[in-house]
C-alpha angles and dihedrals in degrees: 000000000000126000122189122189122186115190109193115200115170094206090070092071096039096105140332094274093053090050091049093049091050091048092052091047092055093042090056091045092051089050092050092047094054093084096034096056097040094099090046090055090052087054092052103265118124130186131198119189121182143157115256126196092267105022145325127321123204125191123184124182134177141066115001101221098082100014096105090054090048092051090048090053093051093049092046090053088050092054099045102029121137115189118235109243095220095048089044092062092050094048093042091055090048095052092047090054089049091054092047092050096044091102087067094058124117115288093246091055091049093048094051091048094054093041087055090049091054096046113029121085092213111036130117131208121240088246090057092049092048092050093056092052090085114110092001111147140180093256091057091049091051092051091048091052089060092043091050091061097047089089120023145141124214128209116186133191120188112184124177136028098007136104126235091251092052090052092049091048090052091051092051091047092051092051092051091046094050099049135006101216123212118241110282093011100104101146109046092166096062097086090053095051094105090059092055097044092078099035102081100053138091133227113268113225110205120237111274094028115109127182116219106169095247122056145003132236137143090274104035140014129225128183120196101247119139118169113186121196143137120350101288137072133231128209126188124180120185127188111205115211119176144281105318119272124175095239095048091047090053091051092049092048090051091049091051088050089056094043105043103074097035090048092054092045097045103037099036108025103031104029095024093214095155149342094248122052119168135172125186148112132283123210121185130156090350096304122119130216139170116225134197120190130189125177123182148101096288125108111272091227090057092045091052092050091050092048090054090047090051091054091052090049090049091060091053090049091053091049092052094042114113120239090245093055091046090053090049090055090049091049091051092053093045090051091052093048092049093048110115119234110264096215139037089242093055092050091047091052090053091053094043094050089058091049094047094051087045093231096114092197097148092168094051095126092053091049091050091049091055090052094045090058088062099043115110130197090247091056092050091050091049090052091047091052090049098050113016113028116101089248095039111141093221099038114141113178137174121191118191124190130197106193127210122253092251092069127089117232096220092049090051093051093048092047093049093047091051091049099044103032114120120236091254107061091198088071091062116103123179117220113210101166117053091190094057092046092052093048091053093063131083125253132237118249116248113259115249111255120242092233122060098244129159120249116269108279097024126113113283118259124234111229117220125211092262092057097256118129134209137178119259089224098055 
């Protein structure tokens, strides 16, 4: 059986210091639980507790007989935990060293961190988190742990050998354990709703604006960010599309199906640009993107040019593709989407991903299959020309480079400026603060959930037999 618990607390994402305090609170709790749950692990129960962007996430797996009691124990420890001062100092020193050494992480880890910084409305750099560590103490962490649970929202998934009533009883028990509400105060989250409204969205890059990590003009954006390590380079390009819709997601999945094998063959085997070549999609906060990644010893400028050339060649390949071959590609994707998860864990992850992104479209694959049956080659080409071609009117692209240690930072900046500068130098604008640049941009709207659920913090809805919902206080 698998139990997922997501505790959303808006104060966690309020500022870098709040995020750091929440992180230290959960680090200390994990450390304290290590000895407590050892016997449970021997009996087949495992627990994973981590800090999410907007709260704490708990995952418990194992035998079903005692799992509800185990989950209750974990949540109770979360609500009444007091960090040990001696262990706090040890763990605090460890997390500070981890923040200081983050620049030496693997290129993929670095790329995802800075992509998140550019796109997410509530996301802090490692430098910001390290700066707020000054004067932080165990007493402040303990107080924050209590403050974090003054206003919260719980989402629970119980998957496996459990009845509906057992799952509902567990949810009620967790709520009572987390917070003893005063009479008449049934919805403690409501007054914090405004804080959460803007916390699950991404930055919207306008059409015609591309981010190149390194400069800014009317047509493309570059931020000065050079990370030098090892003797290889890393290039990531990401095309940002829109708030996720089922039809657009089906088109992107089909495009990835057509890109994945040719990209590996052309960029890795034929051109030998790098050891790692990956093509796939990125979904965060309801926004969809297509990503291409290449890691190897070749110059990042050359890799980027070849990736763009590959995309142009892909369009020509789709044009020349026969209808029979196109239908075979569609059939292959449909077969993969209809394939049932082979394990309970895989099926649980599929359900939990829908809950975490608050879309609740548990039949998403079936919906995409229905759409794929109607997609034509002409429609896919039209979508490609709209979003991915170099002259596409709605093209939004970010390119991120991690340079090798044998390159000089100043030389890289000069070379990129010469290559990317517009004809009119007056249009060039240097961006020195990534945070200010991000805050100056608009935000995506949140996708509408598949289920008719109330906003977080509102009164619960009563679901009728037909699937409609209404408030008990109407």
